[in-house]
C-alpha positions as CSV (number, residue, x, y, z in Angstrom):
1,M,0.9,24.0,12.6
2,S,0.2,21.7,10.8
3,E,2.4,18.3,10.4
4,K,4.4,18.2,7.3
5,D,6.4,15.0,6.3
6,Q,8.5,15.0,3.1
7,V,8.5,11.7,1.1
8,F,10.8,12.7,-1.5
9,K,13.4,15.0,-2.9
10,G,14.9,14.6,-6.2
11,K,15.4,16.1,-9.7
12,I,15.4,15.2,-13.3
13,K,17.8,16.8,-16.2
14,Q,17.7,16.4,-19.7
15,T,19.5,18.6,-22.5
16,G,18.0,18.9,-25.6
17,I,15.1,19.7,-28.4
18,F,11.2,20.1,-26.8
19,S,8.9,22.0,-27.1
20,F,8.4,24.2,-24.3
21,K,5.0,25.1,-24.2
22,D,3.7,21.2,-24.8
23,F,5.9,20.8,-21.9
24,Y,4.4,22.9,-19.7
25,S,0.8,22.1,-21.0
26,F,1.3,17.9,-20.6
27,T,2.7,18.6,-17.0
28,Y,0.1,21.3,-16.0
29,D,-2.4,19.3,-17.3
30,W,-1.2,15.2,-15.8
31,L,-1.5,17.4,-12.2
32,K,-5.0,18.4,-12.9
33,D,-5.8,15.4,-13.8
34,D,-5.3,13.6,-11.0
35,G,-6.9,16.4,-9.0
36,Y,-4.4,18.4,-7.8
37,D,-4.9,22.3,-7.7
38,V,-1.4,23.8,-9.2
39,A,-0.3,27.2,-8.2
40,E,2.1,29.1,-9.5
41,K,4.2,30.6,-7.1
42,A,7.0,32.3,-9.1
43,Y,7.8,32.8,-13.0
44,S,10.5,34.3,-14.7
45,E,12.3,34.6,-18.1
46,T,15.9,36.1,-18.3
47,V,16.7,36.9,-22.0
48,S,20.8,37.3,-23.0
49,G,21.4,37.4,-26.3
50,D,19.0,34.9,-28.4
51,S,18.7,32.2,-25.7
52,K,16.8,32.6,-22.5
53,K,16.5,31.7,-18.6
54,V,13.3,30.2,-17.5
55,E,13.0,29.2,-13.9
56,I,8.8,28.2,-12.6
57,K,7.8,27.5,-9.2
58,W,4.9,25.6,-8.8
59,E,2.9,24.1,-5.5
60,A,0.0,21.6,-6.6
61,T,-2.2,20.2,-3.8
62,R,-4.5,17.7,-3.2
63,E,-7.1,17.2,-0.2
64,I,-7.3,13.6,0.6
65,S,-9.1,13.6,3.4
66,D,-10.1,16.5,6.1
67,Y,-7.1,15.5,7.8
68,F,-4.1,14.6,4.9
69,K,-3.4,16.7,1.9
70,F,-0.9,15.5,-0.6
71,Q,1.8,19.0,-1.5
72,I,4.0,18.7,-5.0
73,K,6.4,20.9,-5.5
74,M,8.0,21.5,-8.8
75,D,11.2,24.1,-9.3
76,W,11.8,24.3,-13.0
77,L,15.1,25.8,-13.9
78,I,15.5,26.4,-17.8
79,L,18.8,27.5,-19.4
80,G,20.2,28.4,-22.6
81,M,16.1,27.9,-24.0
82,K,16.4,29.3,-27.8
83,T,13.9,28.5,-30.3
84,I,15.0,26.4,-33.6
85,E,13.6,24.5,-36.5
86,V,12.9,21.9,-37.1
87,Q,11.8,19.5,-39.9
88,K,8.9,17.4,-38.6
89,E,6.7,15.1,-41.0
90,N,7.7,17.5,-44.2
91,K,6.8,20.7,-42.4
92,K,9.1,23.0,-40.5
93,I,8.4,23.4,-36.9
94,K,9.5,25.8,-34.5
95,M,10.7,24.1,-30.7
96,E,13.3,24.5,-28.0
97,T,16.8,23.6,-27.0
98,A,17.3,23.7,-23.8
99,A,18.9,22.2,-20.5
100,V,16.0,21.4,-18.4
101,E,15.9,21.0,-14.4
102,I,13.3,20.1,-12.8
103,K,13.5,19.8,-8.9
104,F,10.3,17.7,-7.2
105,T,9.7,17.3,-3.7
106,A,6.3,15.4,-2.3
107,V,5.4,16.2,1.1
108,L,2.7,14.9,2.8
109,I,0.7,17.8,5.4
110,K,-1.2,16.2,8.3
111,D,-3.6,18.1,10.2
112,Y,-3.7,21.0,7.2
113,E,-6.5,22.7,8.4
114,D,-5.0,22.7,12.5
115,R,-7.7,21.5,14.0
116,W,-5.8,20.2,16.9
117,E,-3.2,22.7,17.4
118,N,-5.4,25.4,19.7
119,H,-5.4,23.3,22.5
120,P,-2.2,21.6,24.2
121,F,-4.1,19.0,25.4
122,W,-5.0,18.5,21.8
123,K,-2.2,18.9,20.3
124,F,-1.0,16.1,22.4
125,M,-3.6,13.4,21.2
126,R,-2.6,14.3,18.1
127,G,0.8,12.7,18.7
128,I,-1.2,9.6,20.1
129,Y,-3.4,9.5,17.1
130,E,-0.9,10.0,14.8
131,K,1.2,6.8,16.1
132,Y,-0.3,4.6,17.0
133,I,-4.2,4.8,15.9
134,I,-3.3,6.3,12.2
135,K,-0.2,4.8,11.8
136,V,-1.1,2.6,9.2
137,R,-2.7,5.0,7.1
138,V,-0.1,7.8,7.0
139,D,2.4,4.8,6.1
140,D,0.1,4.1,2.9
141,Y,-0.5,8.0,2.2
142,Q,3.4,8.2,2.2
143,I,3.7,5.3,-0.4
144,K,0.8,6.6,-2.4
145,L,2.4,9.8,-2.4
146,L,5.8,8.9,-3.4
147,S,3.7,6.4,-6.5
148,E,2.0,9.7,-8.1
149,L,5.0,11.4,-7.8
150,E,7.5,8.8,-9.4
151,E,4.6,8.8,-12.1
152,L,4.8,12.4,-12.6
153,I,8.2,12.2,-12.7
154,N,8.4,9.2,-15.4
155,Q,5.7,11.2,-17.3
156,C,8.1,13.8,-17.8
157,K,11.5,12.3,-18.3
158,A,9.4,10.1,-20.9
159,F,8.4,13.6,-22.3
160,L,11.5,15.2,-22.8
161,A,13.1,11.9,-24.0
162,I,10.4,12.0,-26.8
163,E,10.7,15.5,-27.9
164,A,14.8,15.0,-27.8
165,Q,14.3,11.9,-30.4
166,H,13.7,14.7,-33.0
C-alpha cells in the first residue's frame, strides 16, 4: 500500500457575487494547466425554493516520478446560490450570489504503484530508502506541493474577491 503524507489541510470561505460557471472552469483549467488529472468524484445540487445547494468533490493528481505523486482534494460547498442580474459595462449579465466554502487537502503519495509492497523485505527497505536516502527529496516535494496548493488557493481567493466587487 502506498504511503500518503498529508502536507496541508485548510479551507477558504467567501460570500458574494460571482459566476459559478466561470469559477468552476477557471479552477479546473488552472489544475489542468499545472499538469493535474482532475476527477470529479461527486456532484450534487439540491434545490430549495429559488436557491440551491451545490456539493462537489474533486481529486486532482499529478505524477512527479515513478515513485511520487501529488494529490489535491477539493470539497466544494456552495449554499444559497441564486441567479441574479448585475450591471457590467452597460450590460445586464447573469451571475450567482452564494456562500462558498472550499476545503483543500494536499497529499504527497509515495510508491503509488506499490512496487515496494509485494515482499516484507522490500517494504522494510522502502522505510530505509525514504528515511535516509531520499529524505531531502521527500521534503522538497512536500514544499513544492504546498507552494502549488497555496498558489491555487490564492488564485481562487483572488477570483472570488474580484467577482465580489461588482
